[in-house]
C-alpha positions, 0 to 999 in steps of 0.5 A, a space after each residue: 340213885 343216891 342210895 345205890 351209887 355210893 355203894 358202887 352201883 352204876 345207875 341209869 334212871 328212866 323217867 317213864 315206862 317207854 324210856 325204861 324199855 329203851 334203856 333195858 335194850 341199850 344198857 343191858 342192866 344186871 338188875 331192874 328196880 321198877 316203880 308200878 306208878 310211872 307215866 306212860 306204860 305203868 310198871 306192870 306193863 313194863 314188867 310184862 314186856 321185860 319178861 317177854 325179852 329178858 330174865 333180868 332180876 326185877 324188884 318192884 319198888 312202890 307205894 302200893 301196899 295191897 296184897 293183890 298188887 303184890 300178887 299181880 307183880 309176882 305173877 307177872 314175873 317180878 323177883 321181889 316187891 318192896 313197899 315205900 317207905 323202905 329201909 335203905 339197908 333192906 333194899 341193898 340186901 335184897 339187891 345183893 341177894 338178887 344179883 348173887 342168885 343171878 350170878 351177875 357181876 354188878 355193873 348197872 342196876 336200872 331204876 324206872 320211875 
């Protein structure tokens, strides 16, 4: 949120996977940034549930760098995958690209993790 709010994005942060799903329903974000390693439901489980009910763009943001993890995230429906540590400017560019493709009016990215 420290990176996104100064850029004019509204941010809602979920502490765990269950909260992320609740916020998805309550807030209807234009974009979801999702960490794979969250308490409760992990990022893969949350992504699978998101895809059952929404086509919102999802960027996976994670410290896991294995190619199989990236493959699994993209196979489950993630739109992008960013490894930690990451460049703030790169993340912002990826966010703008996803929102532009989705035709979204930027109102509220949601970050899980």
